[in-house]
N, C-alpha and C positions, 0 to 999 in steps of 0.2 A: 473673826469665823475667816472673813475673803482674808484678809492679812496670810492666815493661819495657812488659805487654801495657794494663797500666791507665788506662795515662800515654797510652799510646796515643790508647787511645778515650775518652778527655778530651779528649781536642786533635781527633780526628773528632765527636765529640760536637760541640763549641767549635769547629769551623770550617763544621759544621753547616747550623748554628743560626748565625752570621755567615753563610751562605750563602741563606738565605732570610730575615732580615734586609735580606738585598739586594735580592736581586728583591722585596722587597716594597716596598721604598722606589725604584725603578727605577722605573714608571712615574711618581710622583709630582716626580721630580727632571725627567724627559723633560717631562712638561705643566710643569713651572715656564719651562724650559729652551724651550721650545718655542714660552710664552704673552711670555717675557722678547722673547726674537727679533720675535716679528710685536710687537711694542709697539716695542721699539727701529727695523721699518722704519716704520712707523705716522710716525709721530713723523716720522722724516729725511727721509721721504715731505711728508710739514705742512710741514717744516720749506723744504725748493724748494723747494715749489710758492708761499709765502705769500710768498717773491722772487722 
């Protein structure tokens, strides 16, 4: 029983740690996605205007 509780607790700690890291990374990934989309639209419109 104690072994099961310890393994469950370590799993919960690991999941909490991964969740915190994920939440830390999400704004960075969101910002990069927004920047890449903005650059893609910008180059797309510049190419359209050149023709």
